[in-house]
MIMIGU-863334 format. One line per field, with one value per atom (N, C-alpha, C): residue number from 1; residue in three letters; x, y, z. Coordinates in Angstrom, 2 decimals, always signed. Example, Ala and Ser with C-alpha at 12.3 -4.5 7.8 and 13.67 -1.06 7.14 Angstrom:
BEGIN
k	[1, 1, 1, 2, 2, 2] $
r	[ala, ala, ala, ser, ser, ser] $
px	[+13.19, +12.30, +13.20, +12.85, +13.67, +12.90] $
py	[-5.69, -4.50, -3.30, -2.25, -1.06, +0.03] $
pz	[+7.80, +7.80, +7.80, +7.08, +7.14, +7.87] $
***
This chain:
BEGIN
k	[1, 1, 1, 2, 2, 2, 3, 3, 3, 4, 4, 4, 5, 5, 5, 6, 6, 6, 7, 7, 7, 8, 8, 8, 9, 9, 9, 10, 10, 10, 11, 11, 11, 12, 12, 12, 13, 13, 13, 14, 14, 14, 15, 15, 15, 16, 16, 16, 17, 17, 17, 18, 18, 18, 19, 19, 19, 20, 20, 20, 21, 21, 21, 22, 22, 22, 23, 23, 23, 24, 24, 24, 25, 25, 25, 26, 26, 26, 27, 27, 27, 28, 28, 28, 29, 29, 29, 30, 30, 30, 31, 31, 31, 32, 32, 32, 33, 33, 33, 34, 34, 34, 35, 35, 35, 36, 36, 36, 37, 37, 37, 38, 38, 38, 39, 39, 39, 40, 40, 40, 41, 41, 41, 42, 42, 42, 43, 43, 43, 44, 44, 44, 45, 45, 45, 46, 46, 46, 47, 47, 47, 48, 48, 48, 49, 49, 49, 50, 50, 50, 51, 51, 51, 52, 52, 52, 53, 53, 53, 54, 54, 54, 55, 55, 55, 56, 56, 56, 57, 57, 57, 58, 58, 58, 59, 59, 59, 60, 60, 60, 61, 61, 61, 62, 62, 62, 63, 63, 63, 64, 64, 64, 65, 65, 65, 66, 66, 66, 67, 67, 67, 68, 68, 68, 69, 69, 69, 70, 70, 70, 71, 71, 71, 72, 72, 72, 73, 73, 73, 74, 74, 74, 75, 75, 75, 76, 76, 76, 77, 77, 77] $
r	[met, met, met, ser, ser, ser, thr, thr, thr, pro, pro, pro, thr, thr, thr, ala, ala, ala, thr, thr, thr, pro, pro, pro, glu, glu, glu, ala, ala, ala, arg, arg, arg, ser, ser, ser, thr, thr, thr, lys, lys, lys, pro, pro, pro, ile, ile, ile, cys, cys, cys, val, val, val, gly, gly, gly, leu, leu, leu, ser, ser, ser, cys, cys, cys, trp, trp, trp, leu, leu, leu, trp, trp, trp, asp, asp, asp, leu, leu, leu, gly, gly, gly, lys, lys, lys, pro, pro, pro, gln, gln, gln, ala, ala, ala, ile, ile, ile, leu, leu, leu, glu, glu, glu, leu, leu, leu, gly, gly, gly, gln, gln, gln, arg, arg, arg, leu, leu, leu, gly, gly, gly, val, val, val, lys, lys, lys, val, val, val, gln, gln, gln, leu, leu, leu, thr, thr, thr, gln, gln, gln, lys, lys, lys, ile, ile, ile, arg, arg, arg, gly, gly, gly, leu, leu, leu, arg, arg, arg, arg, arg, arg, glu, glu, glu, ile, ile, ile, glu, glu, glu, ala, ala, ala, gln, gln, gln, val, val, val, ser, ser, ser, gly, gly, gly, his, his, his, asn, asn, asn, val, val, val, asp, asp, asp, his, his, his, phe, phe, phe, ile, ile, ile, ser, ser, ser, glu, glu, glu, phe, phe, phe, val, val, val, arg, arg, arg, his, his, his, cys, cys, cys] $
px	[-182.59, -181.90, -181.92, -182.29, -182.35, -181.11, -180.73, -179.58, -180.07, -179.49, -179.92, -179.49, -180.36, -180.03, -180.15, -179.35, -179.38, -180.48, -181.21, -182.24, -181.57, -182.22, -181.62, -181.31, -182.12, -181.88, -180.59, -180.34, -179.14, -177.89, -177.97, -176.81, -176.47, -177.46, -177.21, -176.77, -177.03, -176.69, -175.25, -174.61, -173.25, -172.28, -171.55, -170.65, -169.41, -168.88, -167.63, -166.59, -165.35, -164.28, -163.43, -163.23, -162.35, -161.32, -160.18, -159.16, -158.22, -157.48, -156.46, -155.42, -154.32, -153.22, -152.88, -152.61, -152.27, -151.28, -150.79, -149.89, -150.65, -149.96, -150.56, -151.27, -150.72, -151.30, -152.41, -152.72, -153.82, -155.13, -155.72, -156.90, -158.20, -158.19, -159.42, -159.93, -159.09, -159.51, -160.61, -160.48, -161.56, -162.88, -162.79, -164.00, -164.64, -163.82, -164.35, -165.09, -164.56, -165.22, -166.56, -166.59, -167.84, -168.88, -168.47, -169.40, -169.94, -169.08, -169.53, -170.56, -170.33, -171.29, -172.62, -172.60, -173.84, -174.59, -173.86, -174.49, -175.17, -174.57, -175.11, -176.03, -176.16, -177.09, -176.60, -175.30, -174.76, -174.19, -174.07, -173.50, -172.00, -171.21, -169.75, -169.19, -168.34, -167.66, -166.15, -165.50, -164.07, -163.19, -162.03, -160.96, -159.68, -158.93, -157.68, -156.53, -155.43, -154.21, -153.09, -152.31, -151.19, -149.90, -149.13, -147.85, -146.79, -146.06, -145.04, -145.70, -145.35, -145.93, -147.11, -147.54, -148.63, -149.88, -151.02, -152.32, -153.00, -153.39, -154.12, -155.59, -156.44, -157.87, -158.60, -159.44, -160.24, -161.70, -162.56, -163.98, -164.81, -165.70, -166.68, -167.96, -168.43, -169.56, -170.69, -171.92, -173.09, -174.26, -175.19, -176.37, -176.75, -177.72, -178.24, -177.39, -176.60, -175.81, -174.32, -173.97, -172.57, -171.81, -172.40, -171.73, -171.44, -172.41, -172.22, -171.15, -171.14, -170.13, -168.73, -168.56, -167.25, -166.77, -167.65, -167.23, -166.86, -167.62, -167.30, -166.04, -165.85, -164.65, -163.40, -163.45, -162.30, -162.01, -163.05, -162.87, -162.33, -162.83, -162.57, -161.65, -161.49, -160.66, -159.38] $
py	[-104.84, -103.57, -103.17, -101.94, -101.47, -100.64, -100.69, -99.91, -98.76, -97.59, -96.45, -96.65, -96.27, -96.34, -94.95, -94.69, -93.39, -93.39, -92.31, -92.18, -91.88, -92.20, -91.91, -90.43, -89.54, -88.12, -87.72, -88.30, -87.96, -88.46, -89.64, -90.18, -89.36, -88.91, -88.26, -86.81, -86.18, -84.77, -84.57, -85.58, -85.45, -85.64, -84.60, -84.75, -85.58, -86.25, -86.96, -86.27, -86.57, -85.95, -87.04, -86.94, -87.85, -87.01, -87.60, -86.83, -87.69, -87.04, -87.72, -86.71, -87.21, -86.39, -86.82, -85.85, -86.17, -85.12, -85.33, -84.37, -83.09, -81.99, -80.68, -80.63, -81.27, -81.21, -82.22, -83.04, -84.00, -83.30, -82.64, -81.80, -82.59, -83.85, -84.63, -85.13, -85.21, -85.76, -84.94, -83.62, -82.87, -82.99, -82.95, -83.07, -84.45, -85.49, -86.85, -86.96, -86.33, -86.36, -85.64, -84.48, -83.73, -84.49, -85.10, -85.88, -87.08, -87.74, -88.88, -88.43, -87.30, -86.77, -86.44, -85.84, -85.52, -86.79, -87.77, -89.02, -89.75, -89.69, -90.41, -89.56, -88.29, -87.42, -86.99, -86.79, -86.29, -84.89, -84.14, -82.79, -82.90, -82.33, -82.39, -80.98, -80.70, -79.41, -79.68, -79.20, -79.47, -78.35, -78.76, -77.86, -78.39, -77.52, -77.94, -77.11, -77.79, -77.10, -77.56, -76.61, -76.93, -76.79, -77.86, -77.89, -78.37, -77.43, -77.79, -78.34, -79.56, -80.20, -81.11, -81.10, -81.96, -81.13, -81.73, -81.12, -82.02, -81.45, -82.18, -81.78, -82.78, -82.54, -83.12, -82.31, -82.75, -82.46, -83.45, -83.28, -83.58, -82.66, -82.91, -83.36, -84.53, -85.17, -85.36, -85.00, -85.24, -85.60, -86.34, -86.77, -88.19, -88.72, -90.04, -91.19, -90.98, -92.05, -91.93, -91.46, -91.27, -92.59, -93.66, -94.96, -95.43, -95.26, -95.64, -94.76, -93.47, -92.56, -93.01, -93.41, -93.84, -95.06, -96.03, -97.24, -96.93, -96.07, -95.69, -94.82, -93.97, -93.12, -93.98, -95.00, -95.89, -96.65, -97.07, -97.83, -96.99, -95.77, -95.01, -93.80, -93.30, -92.10, -92.50] $
pz	[+210.96, +210.84, +209.36, +209.09, +207.71, +207.39, +206.14, +205.71, +204.84, +205.00, +204.18, +202.72, +201.82, +200.40, +199.81, +198.81, +198.14, +197.10, +197.05, +196.02, +194.69, +193.57, +192.26, +192.07, +192.65, +192.51, +193.23, +194.40, +195.15, +194.45, +193.86, +193.16, +191.92, +191.19, +189.91, +190.05, +191.19, +191.33, +191.80, +192.31, +192.79, +191.63, +191.23, +190.08, +190.43, +189.43, +189.58, +188.71, +188.95, +188.19, +187.55, +186.23, +185.50, +184.77, +184.50, +183.82, +183.02, +182.15, +181.36, +180.95, +180.46, +180.00, +178.58, +177.71, +176.32, +175.81, +174.60, +173.99, +173.66, +173.66, +173.41, +172.06, +171.05, +169.70, +169.47, +170.46, +170.32, +170.67, +169.68, +169.91, +169.96, +169.59, +169.52, +170.86, +171.88, +173.17, +173.84, +173.97, +174.61, +173.84, +172.52, +171.70, +171.87, +171.98, +172.17, +173.51, +174.55, +175.86, +175.80, +175.16, +175.05, +174.23, +173.12, +172.30, +173.06, +173.83, +174.63, +175.66, +176.29, +177.26, +176.62, +175.43, +174.73, +174.34, +173.86, +173.41, +174.57, +175.76, +176.91, +177.77, +177.47, +178.20, +179.56, +179.71, +180.97, +180.74, +181.82, +181.75, +181.98, +181.08, +181.17, +181.19, +182.17, +182.25, +182.21, +181.14, +180.92, +181.46, +181.97, +182.36, +181.74, +181.07, +180.44, +180.99, +181.31, +181.74, +180.82, +180.36, +179.49, +180.29, +180.30, +181.01, +180.03, +179.48, +178.49, +177.24, +176.87, +175.69, +176.04, +177.29, +177.74, +178.02, +177.76, +178.05, +179.08, +180.21, +181.24, +181.15, +180.94, +180.76, +181.97, +182.57, +183.71, +183.38, +183.61, +183.30, +184.54, +184.89, +185.94, +185.26, +185.65, +184.98, +185.98, +185.57, +186.40, +185.51, +186.07, +185.32, +185.69, +184.97, +185.31, +184.77, +183.73, +183.12, +183.43, +184.60, +184.95, +184.92, +185.44, +185.44, +184.02, +183.14, +181.74, +181.09, +181.43, +180.91, +181.31, +182.58, +183.06, +182.28, +182.08, +181.36, +179.91, +179.25, +177.87, +177.82, +178.80, +178.87, +178.96, +179.80, +179.97, +178.67, +177.98, +176.73, +175.58, +175.44, +174.22, +174.39, +175.57, +175.73, +176.42] $
***
């Protein structure tokens, strides 16, 4: 019995969503996410919502190095 496997093209085209919350005045977080995406060669689309003194950042990430992006995101952001 064979099991279906996903092709690399199918895996890389499906975007994932990562997010974090920080203080409103912490302006470096969105820039750090964008720089990480550029360095790893993935497409990053940011959405920011401000709720009181908190900033909620959500990033949709797609590309070939999404797994590597997630591991670096967890370490540095």
